[in-house]
C-alpha positions in Angstrom: 45.6 24.9 -50.5 47.6 23.9 -53.6 46.7 20.5 -55.0 50.1 18.9 -54.2 51.6 16.1 -52.1 55.0 17.2 -50.9 56.1 14.3 -48.7 54.8 10.7 -48.2 56.1 9.5 -44.8 56.2 5.8 -44.0 56.4 4.7 -40.4 59.0 2.0 -40.3 60.1 -0.7 -37.7 63.8 -0.5 -38.5 65.0 2.8 -40.1 68.4 1.3 -41.2 66.8 -1.8 -42.9 64.2 0.4 -44.7 66.9 2.9 -45.7 68.9 0.1 -47.3 65.8 -1.3 -49.0 64.9 2.0 -50.7 68.5 2.9 -51.4 69.0 -0.4 -53.2 65.9 0.1 -55.2 67.5 3.2 -56.5 65.9 6.1 -54.5 68.5 8.9 -54.2 69.2 10.4 -50.8 71.8 12.5 -49.0 70.4 11.5 -45.5 71.4 8.7 -43.3 69.4 6.7 -40.7 71.5 8.2 -37.9 69.8 11.5 -38.5 66.5 10.1 -37.3 64.6 10.6 -40.6 65.6 9.9 -44.1 64.2 11.8 -47.2 64.5 10.3 -50.7 64.2 12.4 -53.8 61.5 11.3 -56.3 59.9 13.0 -59.3 57.3 15.5 -58.0 57.4 14.5 -54.3 59.6 13.2 -51.5 59.5 9.9 -49.7 60.4 10.0 -46.0 61.1 7.1 -43.6 60.6 7.7 -39.9 60.5 5.3 -37.0 57.0 4.2 -36.5 56.9 4.8 -32.8 58.3 8.3 -33.3 55.7 8.9 -36.1 52.8 7.8 -33.8 54.1 10.1 -31.0 54.4 13.0 -33.4 50.8 12.5 -34.4 49.6 12.3 -30.8 51.9 12.0 -27.7 51.3 8.5 -26.2 49.8 7.0 -29.3 50.9 3.5 -30.0 50.9 1.3 -33.0 49.7 -2.2 -32.2 49.5 -3.8 -35.7 50.9 -2.3 -38.8 48.6 -4.5 -41.0 46.9 -3.2 -44.2 46.3 0.5 -43.6 44.2 1.1 -46.7 47.0 3.0 -48.3 49.2 2.0 -51.3 51.9 3.7 -53.1 52.3 3.5 -56.8 55.2 3.5 -59.3 54.0 3.9 -62.9 56.3 2.6 -65.7 56.8 3.2 -69.4 56.4 -0.5 -70.4 55.1 -3.9 -69.2 58.8 -5.1 -69.1 59.7 -2.3 -66.7 56.9 -3.6 -64.3 58.5 -7.0 -64.3 62.0 -5.5 -63.7 60.9 -3.3 -60.9 59.1 -6.2 -59.1 62.2 -8.4 -59.5 64.4 -5.6 -58.1 62.1 -5.2 -55.1 62.3 -8.9 -54.4 66.1 -8.9 -54.8 66.3 -5.9 -52.3 64.3 -7.8 -49.6 60.7 -6.9 -50.5 57.9 -9.5 -50.8 55.9 -10.0 -54.0 52.2 -9.8 -53.0 50.7 -10.0 -56.4 52.7 -11.0 -59.4 52.4 -8.7 -62.4 49.4 -9.5 -64.7 47.0 -8.0 -67.1 44.3 -6.3 -65.0 40.7 -5.3 -65.4 41.3 -1.7 -66.3 43.4 -2.6 -69.3 46.8 -2.2 -67.9 49.5 -4.5 -66.4 50.4 -4.4 -62.7 51.6 -6.2 -59.6 52.2 -5.4 -55.9 55.2 -5.8 -53.6 55.5 -5.1 -49.9 58.6 -3.3 -48.4 60.2 -4.6 -45.2 57.4 -2.9 -43.1 54.6 -4.2 -45.3 53.9 -0.9 -47.0 52.3 -1.9 -50.3 53.5 -0.6 -53.7 51.7 -1.2 -56.9 53.9 -1.2 -60.0 51.8 -0.6 -63.0 51.8 0.2 -66.8 49.0 1.6 -68.9 49.1 2.0 -72.7 47.6 5.6 -72.7 49.8 6.9 -69.8 52.0 9.9 -70.5 54.7 11.4 -68.4 56.0 15.0 -68.2 59.7 16.0 -68.4 60.1 15.3 -64.7 58.8 11.8 -65.0 55.5 12.6 -63.3 52.3 10.9 -64.6 50.2 13.4 -66.7 46.6 13.3 -65.6 44.4 15.2 -68.0 
């Protein structure tokens, strides 16, 4: 197996609402909610939105989702500056997201905050002085 994540799929309550949220955040797509699944292009991977009930049924027929709550999973968007962290969090709020943790200096020496999308999927927006990015905008981990 190659060490790669190709798609992160979020189960969402309202595909149209989540489509608009991510589109307004600036995620590019050629798909539309009427197609039943939406794929957004990102550097290095793809983000997919799929109706949560359909996703549960795809995993195991008859499976139900009773409480979306905190799943133990967060998504991360790493930035080139502290200012960009603040800008992204403000944009998420403007697009209908909820700020869970305002941006602040954090224990590991960086600067980060969290927002929740309309289905409470948590995103960390973070900056670190030593981070480097490749030509595609992906974080270099060496």
